[in-house]
N, C-alpha and C positions, 0 to 999 in steps of 0.2 A: 240470783242466777238460777236458771232452770236446772233440775237435777240431771236431765238427760243431755245437756249441752256441754261441750268441752270448754273449759275456761279460756278466755282470750286476754290479750295484752290490756285491753280496756278494763276488763274485770279486775286485773291486778292493780291497775291505776286507781280505780274507784276504791278498792280495799284499803289502799295506802293514803289516798287523798292527794295524789300527784297527777301530773300529766302522763299520757301514754309515751311521750317522747322521753320523759325522765326514766320510766321503766325500761325503755329500749336502751338508753345510755348505760344503765346498770348492767343489763344482761349482755350487752355487747362490749362493755368496758370502753365506751366511746364517749368521752366528754366528762366535764367536771360534775361530780355528785358528792354530797356530804356523806360522811361515814354513817351517820344515823339513818339518812334516807336509804342508803344502800342496804343496811340491815333490815329496814322495814320492808323494802321491796322483796328481798330474798325470803323473808319470813312469809310474806303473802304468796309468793310463788310456791313455796312448800305447802302452805295451808290449802291453797286452791288446786294444787296439782297441775299447775300450768306447764306446758311443754312448748318451747319456742319453735316456730316454723323455720327450721334452718334452710329449707329449700327456698322459701320465699325471700329470706334474708340474703342468701347468696346470689340469687338472681338480681335482687335489688342493688347490691353493692358490686356485682360483677365478679365475685370470687368463686372459687371452686367449692363444691360440697365436701363434706367429710365422709364420703362414701366411695366404695369401689363397685363398679358394675361388672358382674360376671355372667356371661352367656354360655350355657352348656347345652348339649343336645337332649339330655334325658335326666330329669330330676330323680327318676326311680333307679337309675343305674348306680350301684354302690361305689363303683370306681370314681365317678364324678363327685359323689358325696364326700369321699375321702380327700379328693383334690380340693374341694371347697373348704373343708374343715381346716386343711393345712394353710390355705390362703388366709382364712379368718384368724387362725392362731398367729400367723406371721405379722399381720398388719394391726393386730389388736393393741400392741404397745404404742402405736402411732396415733391412736384415737380415731382410727378409720373403721367404718362399719361396712360389712359386705352385703350387697344387694344382688340377688341371683334370679335369673329367669331361664326358662327352657325354650330353645328354638325348635325342638322336635326335628332337627336336621333340615329345616325348611328355610331357604335363603330369605324369603320375604318376611317370615316371622323373625328371623335373626335381625334383619334390617330394622324392623319395627321396634324390637327390644333395644338395639343400640341407640336408635333415635330417642327413645324414652330416657335412657341413661344420660345421653348427651344433653337433653333438655333440662335435666336437673343438675347439670354441671358436675358430674362425678369427677373425682380427683384422678382416678385410674380406670381404664377399660381393659378387661381381659376377656377374650373371645375364643371359644372352641369353634372354628369355622365350619359352616355347613357346606356340603357338596354343592357346587354351582354358585356359591356366593361370590360377589364382587365387592371388595373392600376399599375401592378407590374413593368412595364417598367420605372415608375417614382421613384423607390426606390433609385437608385443611386443619382438622383438629390435631393431627400428629405434628404438623408444622408449627402450630401455635403452642406446642409444648405438652399436650396431653399424652401421658404414657399409655400406649396401646400395645398389648402383648397378646400374641396368638399362642394358644395352649393346645397340646396334643397333636395339632395339625397346623401346617403353615397356611396362611391366608393367601388371597389372590388380589393383585392390584394395589398392594400397599407394602412398602419396604419397612419392616419393623421387627422387633424382637419376636422370636418363636422359641417355645420350649416343647421339646418332643422326647419320646422314648426311643430307645435303639430298636425300633420295630423290625427292621430287616435282619440285623445281627441276632436279635433274640429269637425270631422265627427260625432262622437257619440253625441256631444251636438246638432248638427243640426238635426239629426234624432230624438233624444229625444224630440226636440221642436215640430216636426211634430206629434209624438206620443201623446204629451201633448194636442194637439188640436183634438184628437180623431181618428187619422189615424192608421190603422193596416195593410192596404195593401199599402206598400211604395216601390216604384220602385227605383232602383239604376242604373244610366247611367254613366259608367266609361270609362276612357281612356284606349287605347290599348298600349302596350301589358299588359295582366293581371299581369305579373311579375314586372311591373314598380313599384318602391318603393312607390311612392306617391299613386298610384292606390291601391296597396296592403294594405297600412296603412289606407286609407280612407274607403275601403270596410270592413276592420276589425273593424273600428269604427262603421260603419253601422250595422254590425252583433252584436256588443256588445250592442248597443242601443236596438235592437230587443230582445236579450236575457234578458236584464235587465227588459223588459216589458212583458216577457213571450209570445212573438210573434214568431211563428215558422219562420225559414228562408226558403224562397221559391226561389229556383234557377231560376224559370221562371220570377221572377221580376228583375233579374239582366241582364242588356244589355250592350253591348260593342260598342264603337265607337272611332274614332280618330280625327274627324274634325266635323265642324258644320253640314254638310249635313248628315254625318253618325249618328250624335246625333238626327237629325230630324227623320231619318228612324227608329232608335232604339226606340224613343218615340212613333212613330206611331205604332210600333209593340207591345209595352206595352199596349197602349190604346186599341188595338184590341183584347186583351186577353178576354176569356170568363168571367173571374173575374179580371177586370183591376185594377190597382192601383188607389187610391184616392189621392195619393201624390207622388212626385218624388224628389229624392235627386241627384243633379248633382255633379259628381266627380271633375269637374274643370270648369273654366269660359267658355271654348269652348263648353263643354257639355251643359252648362246652356243656351248659345245662341241658340243651336239647339233645346233644350226643349221648350224654350219660343216661338221660331218661329213656331214649330209644334202645340203647344197649341193654338196659335193665329190663325193659318191656319184652325185648326179643331174646333175652337170656343169652347174650353174646359177650360174656365176660372175658373171653379169650382175646378180644380185639383190644390192642394197646391204644392208649389215648394220651396225648399231650395237649394242653390248652395254653393259648396266649391269654394272659390275665389270670389272676388268682380268683378263686370262687369261695364264697362263704361255706363253711363246713366241708371243705375239700378233703380234710383228713378223715372225716366220718364216712365217706363213701367207701364202697367195697368193689374193687381196690381203691385206696386213697388216690386222689387225682394229682398227677405230676403236672406242673405248670411252669411256664415262662412268666415270671411275675414282674409286672411294672411296679415302680415305686411311686404310687399315687401321691403319697405325702411329700416326697421329694420334688415331684413335678409341681405341686402347688406351692411349695416353699420357694423353689427357684423362680417360678413365675412372679410370686409376690416380691421377693427381694430384688429381682430385675426391675420390676415396675417402680419400686420404692427408690431404687438408685436413679432412675430416670426422673422421678419426682423431685429428687434432691439435686438435680442439675447435671446428671451424666448426659453428655451430648455426643458420646462416641457412636461409631457406626453400628447399625442394626446387626444383631448376631443371632445365630441359631444355636441353642444350647441343647445337648442331648443327654438325657438321663439314662444310665445303663439299666438293663433288665438282668434278672438272674434266674437260673434254672433251679427249681425246687423239686427234688426227686422224692416221690411218695409211694410209688408202686404201679400206677396205671401205665406209665410210660416204659416200664421195665418188663412188661409182658413179652416173652420171647416170641418171635415169629414161628408159627406152626411148621412142622416139617412137611406136612401136606396141607394144601389149602382146603378149607371147609367147603363141602358141597352146598350149593344153593337149593332151596326148596323147589 
């Protein structure tokens, strides 16, 4: 066998002096094989470093693969990394392996990824839906028994389980916290596109908090961004208003990073900040960042346990499960509103 070629079933068969079918019987525990032959085959497998092609086998016999397909929007976002780790930890004892891909929040790319996962007959499919995606193409798979779970956001065109955070209630709590410290001019920096489920829910929570405190909603205080540099520019725009906000609410962790960077650059430490999503090294900032924290690990765990229950035969009605958020007070959200508003340059 060439040194640069992966060993095959035929290589194992030649090593032992038996047929490839006999090797297949041993590896798949399918059919009669003597104990001695079994020992010889397993020894040859170990010696050659042979790895069975599970995907090919499962397609051949019509069974599911031992994998879970997970589609997320951004591999670089630590939030989804924590979610994926929790899923992996939860399914590990079941002998399932996690396969993950990024949709970049693109419906076409999401569809291509799910098609690839379906082609290899994954046992479970978990999807963070992209804005504008239609998931009706998964109906036949869902009807056939494939557990399909939407994570972080509900899907469209398919009735199935969804696992989400308490986005609206969490945002309302964060903004109410700023109001309790005297702020009435509160800016909102949210992710694009505005139709994104999490953006929509968090902005609704922002508006609910204002309404509860009899504070008029001001469209000029709502800014859009999609990355850190965009959030920096959005923050600079809000601070440059004739009547600027005295506090800012960040729609997610990426928005928070942009807000903090711009406040530091412009030396505006008096502006209070609360962020939806925790941020790495939040306690090391000055002041430390107050956040409405999602429980990424619990989201992943609940998604995985829900999918495993479906895999084990749960045929109950599709449900939406909501994982609570919690306010973590660290200092930035407790900055009091100034008695007189700062003048703009």
